[in-house]
PLY file of the C-alpha trace (Angstrom):
ply
format ascii 1.0
element vertex 259
property float x
property float y
property float z
element edge 258
property int vertex1
property int vertex2
end_header
28.24 8.87 71.30
25.25 10.09 70.20
26.83 11.30 67.26
28.13 8.08 66.44
24.76 6.14 66.97
23.21 8.86 64.88
25.76 8.40 62.41
25.55 4.53 62.17
21.67 4.80 62.12
22.24 6.73 59.05
24.33 4.49 57.55
22.34 1.54 58.20
19.08 3.80 56.82
21.26 4.66 53.59
22.28 1.27 52.91
18.68 -0.13 53.62
17.18 2.74 51.07
20.08 1.75 48.50
18.58 -1.47 48.31
15.17 -0.72 48.35
15.59 1.49 45.21
17.66 -1.15 43.39
16.08 -1.81 40.36
16.59 -5.51 38.97
16.30 -5.43 35.20
14.87 -8.70 33.73
13.65 -9.26 29.93
11.56 -12.61 31.27
8.65 -13.62 28.85
5.13 -14.09 29.86
2.51 -16.27 28.14
0.18 -13.05 27.88
0.53 -9.47 28.11
-2.57 -7.64 29.68
-1.23 -5.80 32.59
0.70 -2.59 33.04
3.95 -3.93 33.66
4.04 -6.29 30.76
4.22 -3.39 28.80
6.43 -1.13 30.88
4.22 1.10 31.76
4.71 2.98 35.09
1.94 4.79 37.42
-2.09 4.55 37.42
-2.15 4.62 33.40
-5.55 5.46 32.46
-5.06 5.15 28.47
-1.98 5.40 25.64
-2.47 6.53 22.34
0.35 6.23 20.18
1.15 8.37 17.02
3.39 7.31 13.96
6.35 9.85 12.48
4.36 11.86 10.47
1.59 11.79 13.37
-0.70 9.11 12.03
-3.00 7.72 14.66
-1.85 4.00 15.41
-3.32 2.70 18.46
-5.55 3.84 21.00
-5.38 1.60 24.80
-7.73 1.63 27.61
-6.71 0.63 31.36
-9.23 0.18 34.11
-7.59 1.30 37.72
-6.99 -2.02 38.15
-4.08 -1.58 35.83
-5.87 -4.41 33.35
-6.17 -3.35 29.76
-9.73 -2.85 28.79
-9.64 -2.15 24.68
-7.02 -1.51 22.25
-7.95 -0.08 18.95
-5.54 -0.49 16.01
-5.93 1.87 13.25
-3.16 0.42 10.81
-5.24 -0.82 7.44
-8.64 -1.60 8.48
-9.66 -0.67 12.21
-9.65 -3.29 14.81
-10.77 -3.53 18.02
-10.02 -5.84 20.46
-11.63 -6.27 24.01
-10.79 -7.95 27.41
-13.05 -10.05 29.59
-11.84 -10.73 33.24
-12.73 -13.43 35.88
-13.13 -12.23 39.82
-9.08 -13.07 40.11
-8.37 -10.05 37.59
-7.27 -12.91 34.89
-7.92 -12.59 31.35
-10.31 -15.09 30.33
-11.45 -13.57 27.02
-10.00 -12.01 24.32
-12.68 -10.85 21.58
-11.26 -8.99 18.21
-13.43 -7.16 16.09
-12.37 -6.12 12.29
-14.68 -3.67 10.31
-17.96 -5.72 9.86
-16.08 -9.33 9.59
-17.07 -11.48 12.40
-15.37 -11.36 15.72
-12.99 -13.69 16.70
-12.31 -14.71 19.86
-9.29 -16.22 21.91
-10.17 -18.01 25.31
-7.22 -18.19 28.15
-7.40 -20.98 30.67
-5.01 -20.72 33.90
-3.17 -23.24 36.36
-3.33 -23.43 40.05
-0.97 -20.51 40.20
-3.07 -18.35 38.00
-0.74 -18.57 35.24
-1.82 -19.01 31.63
-1.88 -22.48 30.81
-3.52 -22.83 27.63
-4.73 -20.50 24.95
-7.98 -21.46 22.77
-9.78 -20.74 20.13
-12.77 -22.28 21.71
-13.43 -24.51 24.31
-11.54 -27.57 24.25
-9.34 -26.47 20.88
-5.87 -24.99 22.02
-4.07 -23.15 20.38
-0.76 -22.64 22.37
0.54 -24.41 25.57
2.91 -22.79 28.26
4.71 -24.88 30.80
6.17 -23.46 33.96
8.95 -24.14 36.89
8.98 -22.17 40.00
6.76 -19.84 38.41
8.90 -19.15 35.57
7.80 -19.77 31.76
9.91 -22.32 30.01
8.49 -23.33 27.32
6.26 -21.89 24.58
4.51 -24.60 22.28
1.84 -24.71 19.77
-1.02 -27.27 20.71
-3.75 -26.80 17.97
-4.76 -30.25 17.49
-5.71 -29.21 13.34
-2.46 -28.33 12.80
-0.51 -30.35 10.09
2.77 -29.02 10.51
5.23 -29.71 13.36
4.56 -27.85 16.70
7.02 -25.00 16.79
8.80 -24.00 20.26
10.29 -21.43 22.32
12.27 -22.82 25.35
13.87 -20.16 27.92
16.28 -20.92 31.01
17.24 -18.34 33.66
19.72 -17.58 36.20
19.41 -17.76 39.88
17.72 -14.38 40.67
15.15 -15.69 38.11
16.48 -13.50 34.96
16.15 -14.77 31.37
19.69 -16.01 30.10
18.91 -18.11 26.98
15.99 -18.14 24.38
15.83 -20.86 21.70
13.03 -20.74 18.81
12.15 -23.89 16.99
9.97 -23.43 13.57
7.29 -25.39 12.26
9.98 -28.03 10.66
11.80 -28.78 14.11
14.77 -26.69 13.22
16.35 -24.20 15.13
15.66 -20.37 14.19
16.87 -18.33 16.28
18.73 -18.40 19.95
19.53 -15.67 22.00
21.70 -15.46 25.12
21.21 -12.46 28.02
23.57 -10.34 30.34
23.17 -8.02 33.11
25.37 -5.49 34.01
23.90 -2.61 35.91
21.08 -1.38 34.26
22.23 -2.63 30.93
21.04 -5.72 29.20
22.99 -7.17 26.46
21.55 -9.95 24.20
23.77 -11.67 21.52
22.03 -13.99 18.91
21.88 -15.98 15.94
19.20 -16.22 13.43
19.28 -19.64 11.13
17.75 -19.62 7.86
15.12 -21.44 6.99
16.42 -22.67 3.68
19.19 -24.39 2.15
22.33 -22.43 1.30
21.07 -19.56 3.77
23.79 -17.87 5.90
23.69 -17.57 10.09
22.87 -14.02 10.79
24.47 -12.47 14.00
23.29 -9.57 15.93
23.82 -7.69 19.28
20.64 -5.43 21.55
21.91 -3.73 24.26
19.02 -2.07 26.43
19.76 0.92 28.76
17.23 1.40 31.80
17.36 4.44 34.38
17.57 4.15 38.01
13.76 3.61 37.76
13.96 0.79 35.24
12.61 2.61 32.77
13.74 2.22 29.64
15.89 5.19 27.83
17.93 3.67 24.68
18.32 0.68 22.66
21.02 -0.19 20.42
20.61 -2.75 17.57
23.66 -3.96 15.58
24.24 -6.56 12.77
26.52 -6.79 9.93
28.77 -3.52 11.27
25.60 -1.71 11.56
24.20 -0.16 14.60
20.75 1.47 14.94
20.27 3.72 18.12
16.97 4.40 19.58
16.23 7.21 22.46
13.62 7.56 24.46
11.85 10.81 26.30
10.27 10.31 29.34
7.29 12.50 31.36
7.33 12.51 34.75
6.25 9.05 36.05
9.10 7.50 33.88
6.97 6.29 30.73
8.08 7.23 27.17
6.28 9.78 25.20
8.91 10.12 22.12
11.34 7.90 20.69
13.98 8.32 17.68
12.13 8.05 14.34
9.33 10.18 15.51
7.04 7.97 17.08
4.94 9.59 20.34
2.80 8.53 22.65
0.17 10.70 24.95
-0.05 9.30 28.21
-3.33 9.96 30.34
-3.03 8.87 34.59
-5.77 8.33 37.17
-5.88 10.75 39.46
0 1
1 2
2 3
3 4
4 5
5 6
6 7
7 8
8 9
9 10
10 11
11 12
12 13
13 14
14 15
15 16
16 17
17 18
18 19
19 20
20 21
21 22
22 23
23 24
24 25
25 26
26 27
27 28
28 29
29 30
30 31
31 32
32 33
33 34
34 35
35 36
36 37
37 38
38 39
39 40
40 41
41 42
42 43
43 44
44 45
45 46
46 47
47 48
48 49
49 50
50 51
51 52
52 53
53 54
54 55
55 56
56 57
57 58
58 59
59 60
60 61
61 62
62 63
63 64
64 65
65 66
66 67
67 68
68 69
69 70
70 71
71 72
72 73
73 74
74 75
75 76
76 77
77 78
78 79
79 80
80 81
81 82
82 83
83 84
84 85
85 86
86 87
87 88
88 89
89 90
90 91
91 92
92 93
93 94
94 95
95 96
96 97
97 98
98 99
99 100
100 101
101 102
102 103
103 104
104 105
105 106
106 107
107 108
108 109
109 110
110 111
111 112
112 113
113 114
114 115
115 116
116 117
117 118
118 119
119 120
120 121
121 122
122 123
123 124
124 125
125 126
126 127
127 128
128 129
129 130
130 131
131 132
132 133
133 134
134 135
135 136
136 137
137 138
138 139
139 140
140 141
141 142
142 143
143 144
144 145
145 146
146 147
147 148
148 149
149 150
150 151
151 152
152 153
153 154
154 155
155 156
156 157
157 158
158 159
159 160
160 161
161 162
162 163
163 164
164 165
165 166
166 167
167 168
168 169
169 170
170 171
171 172
172 173
173 174
174 175
175 176
176 177
177 178
178 179
179 180
180 181
181 182
182 183
183 184
184 185
185 186
186 187
187 188
188 189
189 190
190 191
191 192
192 193
193 194
194 195
195 196
196 197
197 198
198 199
199 200
200 201
201 202
202 203
203 204
204 205
205 206
206 207
207 208
208 209
209 210
210 211
211 212
212 213
213 214
214 215
215 216
216 217
217 218
218 219
219 220
220 221
221 222
222 223
223 224
224 225
225 226
226 227
227 228
228 229
229 230
230 231
231 232
232 233
233 234
234 235
235 236
236 237
237 238
238 239
239 240
240 241
241 242
242 243
243 244
244 245
245 246
246 247
247 248
248 249
249 250
250 251
251 252
252 253
253 254
254 255
255 256
256 257
257 258
């Protein structure tokens, strides 16, 4: 009897552990990226330095122990430094970008009662983009600049019952559909089938497919992109934490962690 009880408990524990280890993969959009999880980074990341295929320095990123990005330095062209300011609720409220000796550019962010970014602004009361939500999921991203002479652009998002992104529509400044994508999930593989529509008369519709492969920890390990009967494959080498440090094409990253 004792052996039977132990066996049943083992099965229950194994089932619980399997469910606890199961990763739900999604491609859900966010209004504004500033946390480690928004970049797929795992563990207590302190800094990420990225290098191109010929080992040239591309970017430096610094994060605090709360997992918030503090500084981003881009070395493409004229070096640009972006600093981030946060409120007491850990929400980023200002992004300041400094390129060379040019005047700094500030972007401000306002939040709704659910602590979701509702507006990005050039300055106070001058909105650039507006974000709408339903049940904490981003459903619409639209331009909201009052001084724009173009029609507003929009992105619409649709989700399944698990809260995973299933459809995306992008409309350009002329109000025409520019892109649409359909997402499906099978195990740790995400498949995206998309269409890109021409912005000029007489252009052709381009169809493509993307596949993203994740490991059991939810780390991206391979990308496939297919279009016009050609497929590009990108594979990733991970460190012990599960963050990629090399990918096909020769791009590498050096990642430092807080102890």
